[in-house]
C-alpha positions in Angstrom: -188.6 131.5 -95.4 -187.8 131.5 -99.3 -189.9 129.6 -101.9 -187.1 127.9 -103.4 -185.8 125.7 -100.4 -185.2 121.9 -99.6 -187.2 120.8 -96.5 -187.7 123.8 -95.3 -184.5 125.2 -95.5 -184.3 128.7 -96.8 -181.7 128.9 -99.8 -181.3 132.6 -99.9 -179.7 132.5 -96.7 -176.3 133.5 -96.4 -173.3 131.2 -96.2 -172.8 132.4 -93.0 -176.0 130.6 -91.7 -176.2 127.6 -94.2 -174.0 125.2 -91.9 -176.5 126.2 -88.9 -179.4 125.5 -90.8 -178.1 122.2 -92.4 -176.5 120.9 -89.3 -180.4 121.6 -87.6 -182.4 119.9 -90.7 -180.3 116.6 -90.3 -181.1 116.4 -86.8 -185.1 116.0 -87.7 -186.3 112.7 -88.4 -187.4 113.7 -91.9 -183.7 114.7 -92.7 -182.5 111.4 -91.2 -184.8 109.8 -93.1 -183.5 111.4 -96.5 -179.8 110.9 -95.4 -180.7 106.8 -94.9 -182.2 107.1 -98.2 -179.3 108.8 -100.0 -177.0 106.1 -98.6 -174.6 109.2 -97.8 -173.0 110.0 -94.1 -173.5 113.3 -92.8 -171.4 116.0 -94.6 -167.8 117.1 -93.0 -168.7 120.6 -92.2 -168.3 122.7 -89.2 -170.9 121.2 -86.7 -172.4 118.4 -88.9 -172.1 115.3 -87.0 -172.6 116.7 -83.3 -170.0 117.9 -81.2 -166.1 117.0 -81.8 -165.4 114.9 -78.9 -163.3 116.2 -76.2 -159.2 116.1 -75.7 -158.6 113.7 -72.7 -157.3 115.8 -69.8 -153.6 115.5 -69.3 -152.6 113.5 -65.9 -151.8 115.8 -62.9 -148.6 117.0 -62.9 -147.4 115.4 -59.6 -149.1 112.0 -60.5 -145.5 109.5 -60.3 -144.1 107.9 -63.7 -144.8 104.4 -64.9 -141.9 101.5 -63.2 -139.2 100.8 -64.9 -139.3 96.9 -66.0 -137.3 94.8 -63.4 -133.4 94.6 -63.7 -132.0 90.8 -64.1 -130.8 89.4 -61.0 -128.3 87.1 -61.2 -129.0 84.1 -58.5 -125.9 83.5 -56.3 -126.2 79.4 -56.7 -125.1 80.2 -60.3 -121.5 80.5 -58.9 -121.9 76.9 -58.1 -122.4 76.2 -61.7 -120.1 78.1 -63.1 -117.4 76.6 -61.3 -118.7 73.1 -61.7 -118.4 73.8 -65.8 -115.2 75.5 -65.5 -113.5 72.7 -63.3 -114.4 69.9 -65.6 -112.3 71.3 -68.6 -109.6 72.9 -66.0 -110.2 76.2 -66.2 -111.1 77.0 -62.9 -108.8 80.9 -63.3 -111.8 81.7 -65.3 -114.3 81.6 -62.8 -115.0 85.3 -62.4 -114.4 86.2 -65.9 -117.9 83.7 -66.9 -119.3 85.2 -63.7 -119.1 88.2 -65.1 -120.7 87.5 -68.2 -123.4 85.9 -66.6 -124.3 88.8 -64.3 -124.2 91.2 -67.1 -126.5 89.1 -68.7 -124.6 88.0 -71.9 -124.8 84.1 -71.1 -127.5 81.7 -69.7 -126.4 79.8 -66.9 -128.1 76.9 -68.0 -126.8 76.4 -71.2 -123.4 74.6 -70.7 -122.3 75.3 -74.5 -123.2 78.6 -74.6 -120.8 79.6 -71.2 -117.9 77.4 -72.6 -118.3 79.7 -75.8 -118.5 82.9 -74.3 -114.3 82.4 -73.0 -112.8 80.8 -75.9 -111.3 83.7 -77.2 -109.4 84.1 -73.6 -106.0 82.8 -73.7 -106.4 80.4 -70.5 -109.1 78.2 -72.6 -106.2 78.6 -76.2 -104.1 76.8 -73.8 -106.2 74.3 -72.1 -107.0 73.0 -75.7 -103.9 73.9 -77.5 -104.1 71.3 -79.9 -107.5 72.8 -81.6 -104.6 75.5 -82.9 -102.3 73.2 -84.8 -105.3 71.0 -86.0 -106.7 74.2 -87.4 -103.2 75.2 -89.1 -103.2 71.8 -90.9 -106.4 71.9 -92.1 -108.3 69.3 -89.2 -111.9 70.3 -87.6 -111.3 71.9 -83.8 -113.0 69.6 -81.5 -115.3 70.9 -79.1 -114.3 70.7 -75.3 -115.9 67.4 -74.3 -114.7 65.7 -77.9 -111.4 67.0 -77.0 -111.7 65.6 -73.1 -113.1 62.3 -74.3 -110.0 61.7 -76.5 -107.6 62.9 -73.4 -109.4 60.3 -71.1 -109.5 57.7 -74.2 -105.4 57.5 -74.3 -104.7 58.1 -70.4 -106.8 55.0 -70.3 -104.8 53.0 -72.7 -101.5 53.8 -71.2 -102.9 53.0 -67.5 -104.2 49.5 -68.7 -100.7 48.8 -70.4 -98.6 49.3 -67.4 -97.1 52.7 -68.9 -94.9 54.3 -66.3 -95.4 57.2 -64.2 -95.3 60.8 -65.6 -95.5 59.0 -69.7 -98.2 60.4 -71.2 -100.2 61.1 -68.6 -101.5 64.5 -68.1 -103.4 66.6 -70.3 -100.1 68.3 -72.3 -99.1 65.2 -72.8 -101.6 64.5 -75.3 -101.5 67.3 -77.0 -99.4 65.8 -79.7 -101.6 62.9 -80.2 -104.6 65.3 -81.1 -102.8 67.6 -83.0 -101.6 64.5 -85.2 -105.6 63.1 -85.0 -104.4 60.0 -83.2 -107.3 57.6 -82.5 -107.4 55.9 -79.3 -107.0 52.6 -81.7 -104.1 53.8 -83.7 -102.4 54.8 -79.9 -103.6 51.1 -78.7 -101.3 49.9 -81.8 -98.1 51.7 -81.0 -98.6 50.4 -77.7 -98.1 46.6 -79.0 -95.8 47.4 -81.0 -93.5 49.1 -78.3 -94.1 45.7 -76.3 -93.3 43.5 -79.4 -89.8 45.5 -80.0 -89.4 45.0 -76.2 -90.0 41.1 -76.2 -87.7 40.6 -79.0 -85.5 42.7 -77.3 -81.9 40.5 -75.7 -83.4 39.3 -72.6 -79.9 40.0 -70.9 -80.4 43.8 -71.5 -83.8 43.3 -70.4 -83.0 41.9 -67.2 -80.0 44.6 -66.6 -82.5 47.6 -67.3 -84.5 45.8 -64.3 -81.8 45.2 -61.9 -79.8 48.8 -62.3 -82.9 50.6 -62.5 -86.3 49.2 -62.0 -87.2 49.5 -65.4 -90.4 47.6 -66.1 -91.8 45.9 -69.9 -93.8 49.2 -69.6 -91.4 52.0 -69.2 -89.0 49.8 -72.3 -92.4 49.9 -74.2 -92.5 53.8 -73.7 -89.3 54.1 -74.7 -90.1 52.5 -78.4 -93.6 55.2 -78.1 -91.9 58.1 -78.3 -88.4 57.3 -78.2 -87.7 61.7 -78.7 -90.0 61.8 -75.2 -87.5 58.8 -73.2 -84.4 59.5 -74.9 -83.1 61.8 -72.2 -82.9 59.4 -69.4 -84.2 55.7 -70.9 -81.7 56.1 -73.9 -78.4 56.5 -71.7 -80.1 53.5 -69.7 -80.5 51.3 -72.2 -76.9 51.6 -73.2 -75.9 50.9 -69.7 -78.1 48.2 -69.3 -76.5 46.5 -72.8 -72.6 47.4 -71.6 -73.7 45.3 -68.0 -75.2 42.7 -70.0 -72.3 42.6 -71.8 -69.6 42.7 -68.9 -72.0 39.8 -67.0 -71.6 37.8 -70.3 -68.3 38.0 -71.1 -66.6 39.0 -68.3 -68.6 37.3 -65.3 -69.2 40.7 -63.4 -72.2 42.6 -62.4 -71.6 46.1 -63.2 -73.8 49.0 -60.8 -75.6 51.4 -62.9 -73.3 54.3 -62.2 -70.2 52.3 -63.3 -72.1 51.1 -66.9 -73.7 54.7 -67.4 -69.9 56.1 -66.6 -68.8 53.7 -69.9 -72.2 54.7 -71.9 -71.7 58.4 -71.2 -67.3 57.9 -72.5 -69.0 56.3 -75.9 -68.3 52.6 -75.1 -70.3 50.8 -77.5 -72.3 47.4 -76.9 -69.1 45.9 -79.6 -66.5 47.6 -77.9 -68.2 46.5 -74.7 -68.3 42.7 -75.5 -64.3 42.7 -76.5 -63.4 44.9 -73.3 -65.4 42.2 -71.2 -64.0 39.3 -73.0 -60.2 40.3 -72.2 -61.2 41.0 -68.3 -62.0 37.1 -68.5 -59.3 36.1 -70.1 -57.2 37.6 -66.9 -57.5 34.2 -65.8 -55.4 33.5 -62.4 -54.8 37.6 -62.7 -58.3 38.0 -61.0 -57.5 36.2 -58.0 -55.7 37.7 -54.8 -52.8 36.0 -53.3 -51.5 36.9 -50.0 -49.7 40.4 -50.0 -51.9 41.6 -52.7 -54.3 44.3 -52.9 -57.4 42.6 -54.2 -59.4 44.3 -57.2 -63.0 44.5 -57.7 -64.5 43.4 -61.0 -65.5 47.0 -61.9 -61.4 48.0 -61.0 -60.7 45.2 -63.7 -62.9 46.8 -66.0 -61.9 49.9 -65.5 -58.2 48.4 -65.8 -59.6 47.2 -69.2 -61.3 49.7 -70.7 -58.4 52.5 -69.3 -60.3 54.3 -66.7 -58.9 53.0 -64.1 -54.8 54.1 -63.7 -54.3 52.0 -60.4 -56.1 49.3 -60.8 -54.0 49.2 -64.3 -50.7 49.5 -62.3 -52.0 46.9 -59.5 -52.6 44.5 -62.4 -49.2 44.9 -64.2 -47.6 44.6 -60.6 -49.4 41.3 -60.0 -48.3 40.2 -63.4 -44.6 40.6 -63.1 -44.4 39.7 -59.7 -46.0 36.3 -60.8 -44.1 35.8 -63.7 -41.1 35.7 -61.4 -42.0 33.2 -58.8 -43.3 30.9 -61.4 -40.4 31.4 -63.7 -39.5 27.7 -62.9 -42.4 26.3 -64.3 -45.4 27.1 -62.5 -49.0 26.8 -63.9 -49.1 30.3 -64.4 -46.0 30.7 -66.4 -47.7 28.3 -68.9 -50.1 30.7 -70.0 -48.2 34.3 -69.1 -48.0 35.0 -72.8 -51.4 35.3 -73.5 -52.4 36.9 -70.0 -49.7 39.3 -69.8 -50.4 41.5 -72.6 -53.9 41.6 -71.2 -53.3 44.1 -68.3 -53.3 46.9 -71.2 -56.0 46.1 -73.2 -57.8 49.0 -73.0 -55.5 51.5 -72.5 -56.4 54.7 -74.6 -60.3 53.0 -75.5 -62.4 54.7 -73.2 -62.3 59.1 -73.5 
């Protein structure tokens, strides 16, 4: 070994053997002590610090792959939950759509709001809560299904508790206009009470005729004043017929049938015309009575003659008038009034259309 060396390592050795010498030296107690005193680690040279850790062996080719993550398994009982939620909103037709959302893992079955939200873009949902679309156009906030249905229930309870007629504002579609208009339950209650107030102030005989002719209650009359447009097709015509019938009873002593009163109303007879016409029927006096050999005329036939819609009754009245004028021309009681009554048989000719 050369005189010039480090711990016995001959520096004269060629580089090819240097690494091996260093590795051997640092494995000796002297080399370990010198290395610890210097504060350095083993130099990063080939072979220094021990052999390179072996690479782990590859798994055998026939080893099975790791099992996949478990797939979503829908709960069969979830169908009942879905049906219960949808029945609350009247959307049972969307059961299969919502079941598909659930089985695809798109929605949590335990989150009712999430269930509803997942179907809000369907046509069925939009139709069920149609009032929301109109509210949005008016700049009003959209109601949640719970809020929407809560309003419907409040409206329905107000109508029922106030005796509104069946079929009048008792279906979900009936309430959409109220929801569109942002009508509160208290405002609806005020409208109902106003309708009853108008009915209370109406002609008592007209109210009685509505009950007599059609069985219309005060609740139905109030419904007319709550929403005339809604009830107008039938109730408005009945109300006019009742006014005519009321004047018939008051002025002519005749209780009309609903059909006859409606006929006069359909012909355009106003309440004022009815009052005048029935007054003249009442003035017929003895001509309303039937003597031997004469054809009896009912109250409605007399009214038909007065309003020009019963030609046969007009002819019979005229025959009675001529016959009695002839019979009592010698000074009977009828002759003294014939000047007033004789013209009564043609009072309504041409009035009704």
